[in-house]
VONU-729189 format. One record per residue: residue in three letters; residue number from 1; x negated, y, z negated of N, C-alpha, C in turn. Coordinates in Angstrom, 3 decimals. Example, Ala and Ser with C-alpha at 12.3 -4.5 7.8 and 13.67 -1.06 7.14 Angstrom:
// VONU-729189
<ALA,1,<-13.190,-5.690,-7.800>,<-12.300,-4.500,-7.800>,<-13.200,-3.300,-7.800>>;
<SER,2,<-12.850,-2.250,-7.080>,<-13.670,-1.060,-7.140>,<-12.900,0.030,-7.870>>;
***
This chain:
// VONU-729189
<UNK,1,<-17.191,-2.870,0.381>,<-16.408,-3.859,1.113>,<-16.437,-5.174,0.343>>;
<UNK,2,<-15.287,-5.863,0.278>,<-15.219,-7.110,-0.450>,<-15.944,-8.198,0.320>>;
<UNK,3,<-16.566,-9.102,-0.431>,<-17.328,-10.169,0.201>,<-16.422,-11.051,1.034>>;
<UNK,4,<-16.821,-11.304,2.285>,<-16.136,-12.257,3.132>,<-14.879,-11.742,3.803>>;
<UNK,5,<-14.508,-10.464,3.621>,<-13.325,-9.964,4.285>,<-13.435,-8.452,4.435>>;
<UNK,6,<-12.587,-7.902,5.289>,<-12.553,-6.462,5.426>,<-11.665,-5.881,4.332>>;
<UNK,7,<-11.879,-4.622,4.037>,<-11.149,-3.974,2.967>,<-9.787,-3.500,3.466>>;
<UNK,8,<-8.752,-3.712,2.671>,<-7.429,-3.208,3.001>,<-7.081,-2.081,2.048>>;
<UNK,9,<-6.189,-1.196,2.483>,<-5.847,-0.061,1.647>,<-4.893,-0.458,0.528>>;
<UNK,10,<-4.842,0.370,-0.498>,<-3.939,0.148,-1.611>,<-2.502,0.368,-1.165>>;
<UNK,11,<-1.603,-0.539,-1.542>,<-0.182,-0.361,-1.234>,<0.592,-0.110,-2.519>>;
<UNK,12,<1.714,0.589,-2.384>,<2.513,1.014,-3.531>,<3.922,0.452,-3.408>>;
<UNK,13,<4.561,0.182,-4.551>,<5.934,-0.303,-4.580>,<6.648,0.304,-5.775>>;
<UNK,14,<7.949,0.558,-5.623>,<8.744,1.074,-6.731>,<9.290,-0.055,-7.602>>;
<UNK,15,<8.969,-1.297,-7.283>,<9.440,-2.435,-8.080>,<8.923,-2.353,-9.514>>;
<UNK,16,<9.733,-2.830,-10.457>,<9.300,-2.869,-11.856>,<8.557,-4.159,-12.175>>;
<UNK,17,<8.379,-5.030,-11.171>,<7.634,-6.275,-11.355>,<6.171,-6.077,-10.972>>;
<UNK,18,<5.286,-6.799,-11.666>,<3.873,-6.773,-11.283>,<3.680,-7.540,-9.980>>;
<UNK,19,<2.765,-7.128,-9.099>,<2.528,-7.845,-7.844>,<2.067,-9.276,-8.083>>;
<UNK,20,<2.454,-10.187,-7.165>,<2.025,-11.576,-7.246>,<0.686,-11.784,-6.573>>;
<UNK,21,<0.172,-13.020,-6.606>,<-1.118,-13.321,-5.972>,<-1.083,-13.030,-4.480>>;
<UNK,22,<-2.238,-12.738,-3.871>,<-2.281,-12.421,-2.440>,<-1.990,-13.640,-1.597>>;
<UNK,23,<-1.427,-13.404,-0.391>,<-1.207,-14.488,0.548>,<-2.529,-14.906,1.175>>;
<UNK,24,<-2.605,-16.201,1.538>,<-3.779,-16.664,2.288>,<-3.612,-16.257,3.730>>;
<UNK,25,<-4.543,-15.452,4.263>,<-4.418,-14.957,5.620>,<-5.665,-15.309,6.424>>;
<UNK,26,<-5.420,-15.612,7.693>,<-6.550,-15.899,8.582>,<-6.773,-14.752,9.563>>;
<UNK,27,<-5.769,-13.890,9.714>,<-5.927,-12.783,10.649>,<-6.924,-11.761,10.113>>;
<UNK,28,<-7.645,-11.152,11.012>,<-8.571,-10.089,10.629>,<-7.782,-8.897,10.113>>;
<UNK,29,<-8.250,-8.302,9.048>,<-7.570,-7.150,8.481>,<-8.190,-5.853,8.990>>;
<UNK,30,<-7.400,-4.815,8.965>,<-7.879,-3.510,9.422>,<-8.535,-2.782,8.257>>;
<UNK,31,<-9.661,-2.155,8.532>,<-10.417,-1.475,7.478>,<-9.664,-0.226,7.022>>;
<UNK,32,<-9.454,-0.112,5.742>,<-8.779,1.038,5.145>,<-9.559,1.426,3.897>>;
<UNK,33,<-8.959,2.269,3.051>,<-9.593,2.691,1.816>,<-8.822,2.134,0.636>>;
<UNK,34,<-9.526,1.451,-0.264>,<-8.909,0.951,-1.486>,<-9.062,1.968,-2.601>>;
<UNK,35,<-8.050,2.091,-3.417>,<-8.143,2.987,-4.566>,<-8.963,2.321,-5.661>>;
<UNK,36,<-9.858,3.073,-6.249>,<-10.707,2.548,-7.323>,<-10.044,2.847,-8.665>>;
<UNK,37,<-10.018,1.855,-9.552>,<-9.504,2.028,-10.901>,<-10.511,1.522,-11.907>>;
<UNK,38,<-10.130,1.591,-13.165>,<-10.989,1.132,-14.253>,<-10.187,0.213,-15.166>>;
<UNK,39,<-10.776,-0.940,-15.509>,<-10.253,-1.808,-16.557>,<-11.094,-1.576,-17.807>>;
<UNK,40,<-10.448,-1.440,-18.943>,<-11.149,-1.459,-20.223>,<-10.816,-2.797,-20.874>>;
<UNK,41,<-11.812,-3.682,-20.911>,<-11.620,-5.047,-21.413>,<-12.543,-5.259,-22.608>>;
<UNK,42,<-11.954,-5.476,-23.782>,<-12.728,-5.708,-25.005>,<-13.775,-4.598,-25.198>>;
<UNK,43,<-13.367,-3.365,-24.934>,<-14.250,-2.220,-25.132>,<-15.166,-1.909,-23.967>>;
<UNK,44,<-15.223,-2.805,-22.947>,<-16.070,-2.580,-21.779>,<-15.267,-1.882,-20.688>>;
<UNK,45,<-15.889,-0.946,-19.987>,<-15.261,-0.299,-18.842>,<-15.766,-0.961,-17.566>>;
<UNK,46,<-14.835,-1.498,-16.764>,<-15.179,-2.214,-15.548>,<-14.436,-1.587,-14.367>>;
<UNK,47,<-15.154,-1.308,-13.277>,<-14.492,-0.823,-12.075>,<-13.717,-1.948,-11.413>>;
<UNK,48,<-12.632,-1.596,-10.741>,<-11.862,-2.565,-9.967>,<-11.343,-1.868,-8.712>>;
<UNK,49,<-10.982,-2.646,-7.700>,<-10.394,-2.114,-6.476>,<-8.927,-2.525,-6.455>>;
<UNK,50,<-8.044,-1.560,-6.425>,<-6.616,-1.831,-6.545>,<-6.025,-2.116,-5.172>>;
<UNK,51,<-5.506,-3.331,-4.997>,<-4.910,-3.740,-3.724>,<-3.442,-3.310,-3.636>>;
<UNK,52,<-2.668,-3.640,-4.658>,<-1.248,-3.310,-4.697>,<-0.920,-2.727,-6.056>>;
<UNK,53,<-0.003,-1.779,-6.090>,<0.441,-1.230,-7.362>,<1.934,-0.986,-7.311>>;
<UNK,54,<2.627,-1.378,-8.373>,<4.054,-1.137,-8.502>,<4.296,-0.441,-9.828>>;
<UNK,55,<5.547,-0.068,-10.074>,<5.867,0.557,-11.350>,<5.602,-0.402,-12.508>>;
<UNK,56,<5.650,-1.705,-12.223>,<5.494,-2.699,-13.293>,<4.114,-3.282,-13.458>>;
<UNK,57,<3.197,-3.002,-12.517>,<1.860,-3.588,-12.645>,<1.047,-3.399,-11.385>>;
<UNK,58,<-0.056,-4.129,-11.288>,<-0.910,-4.001,-10.113>,<-1.669,-5.296,-9.853>>;
<UNK,59,<-2.215,-5.405,-8.650>,<-3.130,-6.481,-8.293>,<-4.454,-5.828,-7.938>>;
<UNK,60,<-5.543,-6.350,-8.495>,<-6.842,-5.729,-8.281>,<-7.912,-6.779,-8.027>>;
<UNK,61,<-8.925,-6.378,-7.279>,<-10.149,-7.170,-7.130>,<-11.046,-6.792,-8.302>>;
<UNK,62,<-11.406,-7.773,-9.126>,<-12.184,-7.504,-10.331>,<-13.586,-8.088,-10.185>>;
<UNK,63,<-14.518,-7.534,-10.941>,<-15.924,-7.914,-10.806>,<-16.474,-8.601,-12.050>>;
<UNK,64,<-15.629,-8.772,-13.073>,<-16.014,-9.501,-14.283>,<-14.878,-10.446,-14.635>>;
<UNK,65,<-15.183,-11.579,-15.284>,<-14.136,-12.546,-15.611>,<-13.086,-11.950,-16.548>>;
<UNK,66,<-11.813,-12.246,-16.272>,<-10.702,-11.901,-17.159>,<-9.847,-13.149,-17.321>>;
<UNK,67,<-9.052,-13.173,-18.390>,<-8.247,-14.345,-18.702>,<-6.770,-13.975,-18.763>>;
<UNK,68,<-5.921,-14.932,-18.377>,<-4.472,-14.724,-18.449>,<-4.083,-14.449,-19.901>>;
<UNK,69,<-3.253,-13.434,-20.091>,<-2.813,-13.046,-21.422>,<-3.700,-12.028,-22.108>>;
<UNK,70,<-4.868,-11.760,-21.535>,<-5.811,-10.814,-22.148>,<-5.267,-9.392,-22.077>>;
<UNK,71,<-5.382,-8.654,-23.177>,<-4.951,-7.263,-23.212>,<-6.020,-6.369,-22.579>>;
<UNK,72,<-5.586,-5.422,-21.731>,<-6.510,-4.506,-21.074>,<-5.908,-3.100,-21.088>>;
<UNK,73,<-6.751,-2.122,-20.834>,<-6.301,-0.758,-20.583>,<-6.663,-0.433,-19.140>>;
<UNK,74,<-5.712,0.074,-18.385>,<-5.946,0.434,-16.989>,<-5.999,1.952,-16.874>>;
<UNK,75,<-7.018,2.456,-16.183>,<-7.123,3.889,-15.909>,<-6.988,4.091,-14.405>>;
<UNK,76,<-5.893,4.744,-14.008>,<-5.661,5.030,-12.597>,<-6.101,6.442,-12.241>>;
<UNK,77,<-6.009,7.339,-13.204>,<-6.467,8.715,-13.040>,<-7.212,9.111,-14.312>>;
<UNK,78,<-8.011,10.153,-14.217>,<-8.790,10.601,-15.365>,<-7.885,10.886,-16.556>>;
<UNK,79,<-8.266,10.359,-17.712>,<-7.565,10.588,-18.974>,<-6.181,9.941,-19.026>>;
<UNK,80,<-5.832,9.106,-18.059>,<-4.559,8.397,-18.099>,<-4.845,6.924,-18.399>>;
<UNK,81,<-4.466,6.455,-19.578>,<-4.751,5.094,-20.024>,<-3.442,4.325,-20.162>>;
<UNK,82,<-3.331,3.209,-19.443>,<-2.086,2.441,-19.405>,<-2.316,1.078,-20.052>>;
<UNK,83,<-1.674,0.781,-21.183>,<-1.807,-0.545,-21.801>,<-1.170,-1.611,-20.909>>;
<UNK,84,<-1.818,-2.760,-20.826>,<-1.336,-3.819,-19.939>,<-1.911,-5.167,-20.392>>;
<UNK,85,<-1.528,-6.229,-19.671>,<-2.079,-7.553,-19.936>,<-2.294,-8.265,-18.605>>;
<UNK,86,<-3.218,-9.200,-18.599>,<-3.499,-9.987,-17.393>,<-2.395,-11.025,-17.218>>;
<UNK,87,<-1.699,-10.985,-16.074>,<-0.581,-11.898,-15.823>,<-1.016,-13.151,-15.069>>;
<UNK,88,<-2.015,-13.031,-14.181>,<-2.519,-14.178,-13.429>,<-3.912,-13.853,-12.907>>;
<UNK,89,<-4.664,-14.898,-12.584>,<-6.011,-14.748,-12.021>,<-6.166,-15.748,-10.884>>;
<UNK,90,<-6.644,-15.286,-9.743>,<-6.933,-16.177,-8.608>,<-8.204,-15.674,-7.934>>;
<UNK,91,<-9.228,-16.529,-7.932>,<-10.520,-16.146,-7.368>,<-10.975,-14.841,-8.027>>;
<UNK,92,<-11.224,-13.803,-7.225>,<-11.672,-12.531,-7.789>,<-10.531,-11.518,-7.920>>;
<UNK,93,<-9.309,-11.997,-7.773>,<-8.154,-11.118,-7.900>,<-7.424,-11.390,-9.210>>;
<UNK,94,<-6.867,-10.334,-9.783>,<-6.110,-10.467,-11.023>,<-4.831,-9.650,-10.921>>;
<UNK,95,<-3.748,-10.208,-11.466>,<-2.484,-9.492,-11.566>,<-2.335,-8.927,-12.962>>;
<UNK,96,<-1.910,-7.690,-13.057>,<-1.794,-6.991,-14.331>,<-0.369,-6.506,-14.512>>;
<UNK,97,<0.231,-6.814,-15.652>,<1.574,-6.330,-15.975>,<1.466,-5.191,-16.978>>;
<UNK,98,<2.005,-4.027,-16.634>,<1.977,-2.894,-17.548>,<2.911,-3.148,-18.723>>;
<UNK,99,<2.563,-2.630,-19.898>,<3.443,-2.750,-21.060>,<4.727,-1.959,-20.863>>;
<UNK,100,<4.661,-0.880,-20.084>,<5.838,-0.070,-19.754>,<5.670,0.435,-18.326>>;
<UNK,101,<6.754,0.597,-17.563>,<6.641,1.047,-16.169>,<5.954,2.402,-16.054>>;
<UNK,102,<5.216,2.588,-14.947>,<4.565,3.875,-14.676>,<5.374,4.636,-13.640>>;
<UNK,103,<5.090,5.912,-13.504>,<5.787,6.788,-12.559>,<5.076,6.731,-11.208>>;
<UNK,104,<5.610,5.926,-10.293>,<4.993,5.781,-8.978>,<5.041,7.097,-8.197>>;
<UNK,105,<6.115,7.866,-8.354>,<6.201,9.144,-7.640>,<5.054,10.065,-8.022>>;
<UNK,106,<4.687,10.074,-9.310>,<3.585,10.930,-9.753>,<2.270,10.475,-9.137>>;
<UNK,107,<2.061,9.154,-9.023>,<0.837,8.637,-8.409>,<0.778,8.988,-6.928>>;
<UNK,108,<1.917,8.887,-6.245>,<1.957,9.194,-4.823>,<1.746,10.682,-4.565>>;
<UNK,109,<2.186,11.512,-5.492>,<2.063,12.954,-5.313>,<0.654,13.448,-5.587>>;
<UNK,110,<-0.184,12.576,-6.166>,<-1.559,12.975,-6.495>,<-2.542,11.953,-5.939>>;
<UNK,111,<-2.687,11.871,-4.601>,<-3.592,10.884,-4.023>,<-5.016,11.112,-4.489>>;
<UNK,112,<-5.741,10.009,-4.622>,<-7.102,10.074,-5.126>,<-8.013,10.829,-4.162>>;
<UNK,113,<-8.981,11.558,-4.703>,<-9.994,12.237,-3.901>,<-11.312,11.485,-4.041>>;
<UNK,114,<-11.985,11.258,-2.946>,<-13.225,10.502,-2.959>,<-14.372,11.347,-3.508>>;
<UNK,115,<-15.473,10.681,-3.883>,<-16.616,11.374,-4.465>,<-17.193,12.441,-3.536>>;
<UNK,116,<-17.070,12.224,-2.227>,<-17.623,13.193,-1.278>,<-16.671,14.366,-1.009>>;
<UNK,117,<-15.561,14.396,-1.756>,<-14.613,15.493,-1.612>,<-13.523,15.242,-0.594>>;
<UNK,118,<-13.643,14.161,0.199>,<-12.609,13.847,1.161>,<-11.408,13.249,0.442>>;
<UNK,119,<-10.238,13.458,0.977>,<-9.031,12.851,0.414>,<-8.788,11.503,1.084>>;
<UNK,120,<-8.419,10.517,0.289>,<-8.168,9.179,0.832>,<-6.942,9.198,1.749>>;
<UNK,121,<-6.781,8.120,2.512>,<-5.630,8.015,3.396>,<-4.331,8.144,2.603>>;
<UNK,122,<-3.265,8.555,3.292>,<-1.970,8.655,2.635>,<-1.593,7.303,2.035>>;
<UNK,123,<-1.116,7.274,0.784>,<-0.750,5.998,0.162>,<0.295,5.251,0.978>>;
<UNK,124,<0.119,3.953,1.075>,<1.003,3.088,1.851>,<2.028,2.468,0.901>>;
<UNK,125,<3.300,2.528,1.264>,<4.383,2.052,0.413>,<5.053,0.859,1.079>>;
<UNK,126,<5.160,-0.256,0.367>,<5.771,-1.463,0.906>,<7.285,-1.295,0.990>>;
<UNK,127,<7.845,-1.583,2.153>,<9.293,-1.532,2.352>,<9.699,-2.690,3.253>>;
<UNK,128,<10.985,-2.892,3.408>,<11.527,-3.855,4.376>,<12.809,-3.240,4.906>>;
<UNK,129,<12.664,-2.377,5.936>,<13.793,-1.613,6.450>,<13.893,-1.773,7.963>>;
<UNK,130,<15.143,-1.805,8.443>,<15.387,-1.899,9.878>,<15.063,-0.577,10.558>>;
<UNK,131,<14.734,-0.669,11.846>,<14.431,0.528,12.633>,<14.657,0.213,14.104>>;
<UNK,132,<14.717,1.274,14.903>,<14.724,1.138,16.356>,<13.470,1.815,16.887>>;
<UNK,133,<12.768,1.131,17.781>,<11.580,1.732,18.381>,<11.797,1.841,19.888>>;
<UNK,134,<11.470,3.000,20.437>,<11.629,3.230,21.873>,<10.266,3.317,22.539>>;
<UNK,135,<10.091,2.476,23.557>,<8.865,2.464,24.354>,<9.266,2.787,25.791>>;
<UNK,136,<8.773,3.897,26.317>,<9.194,4.374,27.643>,<10.709,4.506,27.727>>;
<UNK,137,<11.322,4.927,26.613>,<12.763,5.152,26.584>,<13.603,3.918,26.353>>;
<UNK,138,<12.958,2.736,26.345>,<13.701,1.486,26.158>,<13.726,1.133,24.676>>;
<UNK,139,<14.933,0.996,24.078>,<14.999,0.716,22.646>,<14.823,-0.770,22.344>>;
<UNK,140,<14.172,-1.046,21.211>,<14.024,-2.417,20.711>,<14.195,-2.382,19.195>>;
<UNK,141,<14.616,-3.512,18.648>,<14.745,-3.618,17.203>,<13.362,-3.765,16.574>>;
<UNK,142,<13.237,-3.272,15.356>,<11.974,-3.387,14.617>,<12.293,-3.436,13.132>>;
<UNK,143,<11.311,-3.889,12.357>,<11.400,-3.802,10.903>,<10.145,-3.111,10.405>>;
<UNK,144,<10.338,-2.166,9.511>,<9.207,-1.465,8.912>,<8.773,-2.242,7.683>>;
<UNK,145,<7.503,-2.648,7.648>,<6.972,-3.445,6.538>,<6.229,-2.599,5.519>>;
<UNK,146,<5.595,-1.534,5.964>,<5.066,-0.544,5.026>,<5.006,0.789,5.750>>;
<UNK,147,<4.980,1.861,4.951>,<5.060,3.194,5.535>,<4.282,4.168,4.666>>;
<UNK,148,<3.713,5.182,5.285>,<3.067,6.277,4.569>,<3.566,7.574,5.184>>;
<UNK,149,<3.067,8.684,4.694>,<3.454,9.963,5.268>,<2.953,10.123,6.700>>;
<UNK,150,<1.965,9.322,7.078>,<1.337,9.512,8.386>,<1.473,8.334,9.341>>;
<UNK,151,<2.126,7.241,8.918>,<2.250,6.103,9.821>,<2.972,4.943,9.190>>;
<UNK,152,<3.040,3.823,9.933>,<3.777,2.655,9.441>,<3.249,1.382,10.081>>;
<UNK,153,<3.478,0.276,9.384>,<3.266,-1.041,9.967>,<4.634,-1.634,10.246>>;
<UNK,154,<4.832,-2.149,11.448>,<6.142,-2.639,11.837>,<6.046,-4.042,12.419>>;
<UNK,155,<7.197,-4.692,12.516>,<7.335,-5.949,13.251>,<8.339,-5.708,14.367>>;
<UNK,156,<7.989,-6.096,15.579>,<8.874,-5.910,16.724>,<8.496,-6.873,17.836>>;
<UNK,157,<9.496,-7.257,18.623>,<9.229,-8.101,19.790>,<8.785,-7.271,20.981>>;
<UNK,158,<8.888,-5.963,20.885>,<8.489,-5.084,21.987>,<6.973,-5.087,22.153>>;
<UNK,159,<6.527,-4.946,23.383>,<5.094,-4.832,23.669>,<4.724,-3.354,23.686>>;
<UNK,160,<3.800,-2.969,22.831>,<3.385,-1.577,22.739>,<2.101,-1.364,23.537>>;
<UNK,161,<1.948,-0.193,24.094>,<0.725,0.180,24.790>,<-0.174,0.881,23.783>>;
<UNK,162,<-1.372,0.351,23.556>,<-2.281,0.956,22.586>,<-2.588,2.391,22.985>>;
<UNK,163,<-2.435,3.316,22.032>,<-2.584,4.756,22.239>,<-1.452,5.338,23.071>>;
<UNK,164,<-0.393,4.530,23.287>,<0.771,5.013,24.010>,<1.808,5.610,23.072>>;
<UNK,165,<2.649,6.477,23.606>,<3.675,7.145,22.808>,<4.864,6.229,22.555>>;
<UNK,166,<5.417,6.320,21.351>,<6.644,5.623,20.983>,<7.476,6.581,20.137>>;
<UNK,167,<8.734,6.238,19.974>,<9.614,6.965,19.049>,<10.272,5.929,18.152>>;
<UNK,168,<10.098,6.080,16.849>,<10.705,5.146,15.915>,<11.772,5.868,15.108>>;
<UNK,169,<12.920,5.199,14.954>,<14.019,5.747,14.164>,<14.328,4.777,13.037>>;
<UNK,170,<13.776,5.001,11.850>,<14.096,4.141,10.720>,<15.582,4.257,10.379>>;
<UNK,171,<16.172,3.155,9.937>,<17.580,3.165,9.539>,<17.800,4.223,8.450>>;
<UNK,172,<18.756,5.146,8.708>,<19.054,6.179,7.727>,<18.078,7.334,7.741>>;
<UNK,173,<17.255,7.448,8.791>,<16.262,8.511,8.877>,<16.294,9.083,10.285>>;
<UNK,174,<15.611,10.175,10.487>,<15.570,10.830,11.788>,<14.521,10.190,12.707>>;
<UNK,175,<14.605,10.390,14.005>,<13.581,9.875,14.919>,<12.227,10.527,14.658>>;
<UNK,176,<11.162,9.738,14.800>,<9.802,10.228,14.563>,<8.944,9.849,15.774>>;
<UNK,177,<8.327,10.833,16.397>,<7.380,10.543,17.465>,<6.096,9.962,16.888>>;
<UNK,178,<5.509,8.995,17.590>,<4.318,8.317,17.072>,<3.465,7.801,18.222>>;
<UNK,179,<2.286,7.286,17.849>,<1.361,6.675,18.801>,<1.023,5.283,18.289>>;
<UNK,180,<1.071,4.280,19.170>,<0.714,2.908,18.792>,<-0.805,2.792,18.672>>;
<UNK,181,<-1.305,2.262,17.556>,<-2.747,2.146,17.350>,<-3.241,0.712,17.484>>;
<UNK,182,<-2.415,-0.279,17.105>,<-2.829,-1.673,17.231>,<-1.597,-2.559,17.265>>;
<UNK,183,<-1.758,-3.755,17.827>,<-0.694,-4.756,17.827>,<-1.311,-6.137,17.821>>;
<UNK,184,<-0.842,-6.979,16.922>,<-1.276,-8.378,16.823>,<-0.029,-9.236,16.728>>;
<UNK,185,<0.333,-9.903,17.809>,<1.576,-10.661,17.832>,<2.756,-9.716,17.712>>;
<UNK,186,<3.627,-9.985,16.740>,<4.797,-9.127,16.577>,<4.561,-7.994,15.578>>;
<UNK,187,<3.343,-7.882,15.058>,<3.031,-6.819,14.107>,<2.243,-5.712,14.799>>;
<UNK,188,<2.522,-4.478,14.381>,<1.868,-3.341,15.021>,<1.730,-2.195,14.028>>;
<UNK,189,<0.764,-1.342,14.305>,<0.565,-0.151,13.497>,<0.764,1.083,14.342>>;
<UNK,190,<1.526,2.050,13.811>,<1.769,3.285,14.537>,<1.385,4.473,13.648>>;
<UNK,191,<0.946,5.553,14.292>,<0.584,6.785,13.594>,<1.566,7.866,14.016>>;
<UNK,192,<2.196,8.515,13.036>,<3.180,9.540,13.338>,<2.518,10.790,13.922>>;
<UNK,193,<3.267,11.506,14.745>,<2.784,12.769,15.295>,<2.895,13.921,14.304>>;
<UNK,194,<3.545,13.678,13.190>,<3.693,14.679,12.132>,<3.520,13.967,10.791>>;
<UNK,195,<3.141,14.721,9.783>,<3.050,14.179,8.428>,<4.404,14.377,7.756>>;
<UNK,196,<5.034,13.275,7.352>,<6.341,13.339,6.716>,<6.196,13.924,5.306>>;
<UNK,197,<7.067,14.836,4.940>,<7.027,15.385,3.584>,<7.257,14.276,2.569>>;
<UNK,198,<6.474,14.289,1.485>,<6.543,13.205,0.506>,<7.926,13.082,-0.116>>;
<UNK,199,<8.549,14.201,-0.468>,<9.864,14.108,-1.097>,<10.911,13.558,-0.136>>;
<UNK,200,<10.752,13.856,1.162>,<11.657,13.317,2.176>,<11.466,11.806,2.311>>;
<UNK,201,<10.212,11.373,2.304>,<9.915,9.941,2.430>,<10.424,9.160,1.229>>;
<UNK,202,<10.175,9.663,0.029>,<10.605,8.967,-1.183>,<12.131,8.905,-1.248>>;
<UNK,203,<12.808,9.983,-0.859>,<14.285,9.983,-0.848>,<14.805,8.897,0.078>>;
<UNK,204,<14.155,8.712,1.244>,<14.583,7.658,2.171>,<14.331,6.277,1.584>>;
<UNK,205,<13.182,6.087,0.967>,<12.872,4.780,0.374>,<13.892,4.420,-0.701>>;
<UNK,206,<14.244,5.391,-1.533>,<15.173,5.130,-2.645>,<16.623,5.010,-2.186>>;
<UNK,207,<16.902,5.356,-0.925>,<18.274,5.285,-0.435>,<18.690,3.880,-0.036>>;
<UNK,208,<17.739,2.946,-0.047>,<18.057,1.573,0.393>,<19.026,0.908,-0.570>>;
***
């Protein structure tokens, strides 16, 4: 767990840009699983926790000093070495720009397995898509802010009942039955009643 805050899960984006610095947040974060990666800096191998990753780069919590412009090698999977450079540094976070875009679909299709043999949570993909959410049959507008095969984070003015049933219909997608797990103001987290097929999810994301 990172010092002074709860751990958030790794998020994915198909953008060819490297992620920017993290926002300053005061709200408590929900505990998730961060993907572990490796930086090779000046011949040293350093573990890092990857917060966000896009086709063009990543943002990571680092444990050794790095400098803007410094060349690094990033290892996201065994035997996969990605040349990159440090784009920005803020506190213990660093932004990394890949020398060439990576295949996000391949990363999503091969989620990391933990040392104890358990598989990490489904990768979370950042989106900004309209949706309709039904609570007790009453429809309300919503926006999906991130989504995985098993759930989503949304923004809506509707009041959700924790552990209550909802139906969400993302724009351009079919209705999905779900259960509300948390709500803080207009933001909420829902868990789908089914695991969405990865190729179906990626096709919807790319249809925007």
